[in-house]
N, C-alpha and C positions, 0 to 999 in steps of 0.2 A: 459487331457481333460479340457477345459475351464470351470470355475465355473460360473453358472448363476449369474447375477448381484444381484438379490434379495437375493441369498444365501450369496453373498459377504457382502451386507448390514447387514444381520442378524449376520454374524460372527463378523463384526465390532462392532455392538451393544452389543453383548455378550462377547466382548473382546477375542474371540477365534481366530480371524483372525491373531492376532500377532504371532501365532505359525505356520502359513503357510509360505512356502518359498517365495511366491509372495509378501507377506506383508513385509518380511525382505528386499527383493530386492527393493520394491517400496519405502520404507522409508530409504533405505541405512543403515539398521541395527537399526533404531530407531522406533521399532514397537509401543512403547508407544505413539507416536505422531499420530498414525493411526486414532484416534478418531477425529482429527481436519481436516483430509483430506476431501475435497468436493467430491461429486459424480463425478464431471468432472475428478478429479485425479484418483479416484478409478476405473473409467471406461476407463482410458487412455490406449491406446495400448502400454504398457510399453516395451514389447519385440521389437516392431517395432521402437519405439522412441530411444531405445538404441542399435539398430542393425546398425552396420556400413554400411550395404548394403542399408538401408533405409535413414539414416541420416549420411552422410559420415563424419567420424572424420578426423580432419586435420592432415596430415602427418608432421613429422619433416623435417628439412632441408636436412637430408641424404636420403630421399625418393624422387624418381623421380615421380612426380604426373602426371599421364596420365589420371586422372579422374576429373580434375578441370572443373567446370561448366562454367567458364567465361574466356575469353582470357586475356592475359597480355596487359596492356595499351601500345600503341606505344610510345616509348621514344621520337620520333621526335615531337610529339604534346605537349610535356611539361606537360602531365597530371600527377597528383599525383598517384602513384602506390602503393597500399597497398595489398599485396598478402594474400591468405588464410593462409599462414604459420604464419601470425602475430596473428592468433586467438589461443585460448587455447584449449587443448584437453587432456583428461585423460581417462583411461579405464572405460567404463560404464557411461560416462558423455558426455552431449551435449556441443560442443564447443561454448562458448558465451562470456566469460570475459577474457580480456588480463591479463596476470600475473602482468604486471607493474601497471595497474590500480587497480587490486585487492589488491596488496601489499600496495599501497599508501593509499587506503581506510582503510585497516586494521590498518595501522600505525596511522591514525587519531583517531581511536577509542582506540588504545593502550594508548594514552595520558590521557584518562578518566578512566583508570583501567580496561578496557574491553578487553578481549582476543578474537580476531577474526582470524580464520584460513583463509588466503587469497585463499587457494586452494579449500575450500568447503563452506565457510560461506559468500561469496560475490557473488552477481549476478548483472551484468550490465544490465540496461534496457533503453528503449527509453524514457528517462526523468522520473520524479517522477510520472507522470500520469500512465505510463506503469508499474511502480513498484506497484502502488496501484491496477491496473487491474490484475496483476499477482497474488497478494495476495488474491483478491476477488475470482478469478477463482479457486485458490488452496484450499480455506478453507470455502467459503460461499455457502450454498445451499438455494433454495427457502424456505421461511418460517423461516430461521435463524434470530436471533436477533443481530443487530449490534448497539453498543452504540456510540453516538457522542455527543460532547459538542456543545451546541447551543449558539452563531453562530459558523459556521465553513465553510471551503471551499465548494462551491457548487458541486465540482467534487465528494466529498465523498458521499453525499446523492444520487446524480444522478447515480453513479456507483453501489451503494448498491441496489437502487430501481430497476435498470435495471436487476439485478439478482433475482428480486422478493423476496428479503429479507426485513425484517422489521427494520426500523430505530427507535431506542429508544433515544429520546433527553434528555439531562441533561442540564437544564438552568444554565447559568453562567453570571457573571457580572465582570467588571474590577474595582479594587479598588487599587488606588495608583500604577498602573501598574501591579498588580497581578491578575491573573485569579482566580476568586473565584467560588465555587460551594457548594451546601448543601450536606454534607457527606451522610446523610440518603437517599436522592434522588438518589445519584450516586450508592449507594450500592443496592438499589432496582432495578435499571436499569440493574445492572450487573448480577443479578441472572438469570441463564438460558441463558445468552448471549454467542455468539460464538466469537465475536471480539469487541474490543474497538479501536476506531480510534481517534488519538490525533495529534495536531500540537502544537509545542512549539518553539518560541512564536506563539500565536494564530493568525489566519487569519480569520476574518478581524480586530480583536480588538487590536492586539499587546500586549495582556496580557500574562504574563509569569507565568509558574508554578514554585513554590519554591521547595526546597528539601523536605520540609514537605509534600507538595501536592504529589510529586512524590512517596514518601515512602508510603503514604496512597493508591495511585493508584496501586502501586506494590503489596501491601498487599492484597487488594481486588481482583485484577486480579489473583494472585496466589491462593487465597482461593477458588475462584469459577472456576478456570481453564480456564480463558478467554484469548484468544490470544490478544496481544497488537500490534497495528500498529502505530508507532510513526514517523511522518513526521518531520524531522529536517532541511528542506530546508531553513528555516529562522534563523537557530541557530546562524549564524554569526552576526545577527542583534539584539543581546541582550546585556545588560550591564555586565552580569556576566556569568560564566560558571557553570551550575548546575551539580550536581552529576548525572551520567548517569542512566536513568531508567533501562537499560538492565543489570546494575551491581547490582541491588537491589534484595535481596532475595524475591522469589515469582515470579518476572517478568523476571529473568535472563534466564529462559528456554523457555519463552513464548513471547519474544519481537522481532519483526521485525522492524528495523530502516531503514527509507528511506531518501535519500539525492539526491541532484542534483546540477549541475553547473549553472543552470539557474538563481537562485536568488543571490547566493553569488558572482558569477563572471559576472553576467549580460550576460550570453551566452545561451539564450533559444533556439536559432537556432541550437545549437550543439546537442541537444536532447540526452543527456547522464545523466542518473540517476542510482541509485543503491539500492539494498536491502542488508542488513546485518543482520544475525541472526543465530540461531542454524541450523546446516547443514541439519537436518531432515526436517525443515520447508523450508529452501532454496531449498531443493531437489524438493518439490512439486511445488514451484513457478517457478522453472526452467522448469519443464515439461509443465506447462500451458503457460509460456512465449514462449516456443518453438512451441506451437500450434498456437499462435496468433501473436506474434511480436518477432521473433528470430533475432539473429545476428545484434547486434548494430554494425554499421560500425567500423572496427578497427581504421581507421584514426580519427574518432570522439573520440574513447576511448583514443587514443594516445594524442590527443589535451587536453582532459579532465585530463589525468594523469599529463600533464605538468602544467596545471592550479593548480591542487590540490597539486602539489609538491612545488609550490612557497610559500614563507613565507606569512602568513596572514597579510594583511595591518593593521598596528597599529592604523591608524586614521579612519578606516571605521566606528566604532561606534561613534567617535567624530563628524564626518561629518554628519552622519544620526541623531545624537542627536540634532545637531544644526538645521537641517531641520525639525525635528519633533517638536521642540519647536516653530520654526517660524510658522509652519502650525497651531499648536494649538493656538498661539497668534492671528493669522489672523482670524481663525474661531470664537474664542471667541469675537473678535472685531465686528463680524457680529451679535452678540447676540445669537450664538449657544452654545451648551454645550457638546462638544465632550468628550468622555471617555479618560482618561489619559493612553496612552500606555507606555510600557517600552521597547518594542522590536519590531522587524519587521519594515516595512515602510508604515503602514496604520494607518488611524485614523477612528474610528467608530463614526459616527455623527448622533444623533437623530434629525429628521426634522419634526416630527409630530406636534410640537408647532407652525409650520407655516401653519397649517391646510391643509397639503398635506401629502400623504404617500411617502415612499422612491422611488417607481417606478415613480410616477408622477413628483416628484422633479427632478429625473435623466433625464427623457424624456424631460421635459420643459427646463432644464438647457442646454441640448445638442442642442435642436432645436433653442433656443433663443440666447444662448451665445457661442455655439460651444465648450462647456466644458464637458468632459465625466467623470462621477463618477459611482460607482457601486451601483445599486439598492439593498437595504438590504434584500429584499424578497428572493434573491437567496441564502442567507447564513443561512437560518433556520427560524423556526417559529417566533423567536423574532425580526427578521430583518425588518418587514413590515414598520416600522416607521423610518428606518435608511438609510443612504448611507455610502459607503466606499470611503474615499478619500486617494489616494496614493501620497506620496511625493518622489517617486523613480525617477521622471523625473528630468531634469536639473533645475537649480535655476531660470533661466529666464522663462521657461514654467510654473514652479510652481508659481512664482510671478504673472505672467499674468493670469493664470487660477484662482487663488484665488481672483484676482482683479475683474475679470468678474463674479465670483461666488458671490462676495459681492454686485455687482450691481443687480444681479438676486434676492438675498435674500432681498435686500431693496425693490425691486419691489413687492415681495410677501407680505411684511409687509405693503406696501402702494399701493394697487391695482389701484389707480388712475394714477400711473406712467405708461405711454404707453410703451408697449413692442416693441423692434426693429422689423422691418418687416422681415418675414421669407422668405428666398431665395427659400425654397421648394414650396411656394405658388405662386411664380412669374411666369407669363406666357409670359411676354415680355422681350426681351433682353435689358438690360440697355444700355444707351448711354454712351460714354466715359466720358462725363461731370458728369453724375450721379454716375458712378463708382468712379471717382476721389473724388467727394464730400463725398461719403460713406466711402472711405478709410481714408479720413482725419478725419471723425467722429470716426472711430474705434480706440479703445485704442491701443497705440503703443506697439508693441511686443519687448520685451527686453530680451536678454540672459545675460546681465551683472550681 
């Protein structure tokens, strides 16, 4: 007989649920993790999700599959054919992650001293965004507290608020490339929290956490029993390799690490990300991912595995360090005072000294000069007077964009300088002569 949901919640709160067979099956033997599971996971139709009749498990090559839901691609059309036999399956598990991809991801963490079992501790997702979505759905209920550093990626706050959870902001600042925060403020925010969300290096500031910071975070998270979601999508763009948070006492059993091929390899269209962590946490994420965004295409996983297997480019940090310094120098030449990043490929720029907020600055810059920057208001409470400038584009576009931005900043400082006519307000079709004259006035675009 099925147990009513209210009784399930009561058993979880009193920690008696860990003794039930369903709890052991739901957590894959890790009943101590049951207190972190969200209502969505506790109420999930576990038997149906793990029933081969409901969610067909992939047969091995020795089985003649007369139950496949899609036909094979006609060879004559030259289509790429990746059969369902390329997916991974194990008893009691939903097929999602290719063994080759899971193994390569596990090997990457092995170099930091972290042991990751590719068979149970890795989950392939539709990019890092889907990884965060799976974690939210697995562990966060309405009313739960989720701690975030301010500023941070807009997706973190948007995803959390959409689950009707409460965001507790911890103010940060960047000092000589290091992400700084007040320890006492962070500790107060962590009391009673369900999850801490981090990015290292930071987005949008490019500030990095030192080993000392990570040790403090691990100690506080372990002391209060708070899950840690660490997005390392920008980890390749930092000057050093810190000690892994997931290897530190206190956080080793509570940390989920997310990654993606979008940033490091410039392949956002591939839509392959992953989660790595204790199998009892991955188990819950796997169930929620199967309900919302299952089956990352095997062909995409294979392509991601090939990228991850390649040796890391030795000059990646050198190239981005040069572009970072160039961007900082150009912004400072405009009279702006950007924060000094040490990682990532963003610069966090205060613009309130120009008597505009970040949103207005970004909107007018796009309208008048055709240059797009990120309004800081999207990144947290402290971002209203900032914009995010990315130097991830090619050198020609970066140079041209900063040149146009310099013209715009000069016009803000000297309001008597006329703004260029907006093409959006034009109601007449320009003559060829006018178009030619306008093109000649426009700054030359250079990719050199």
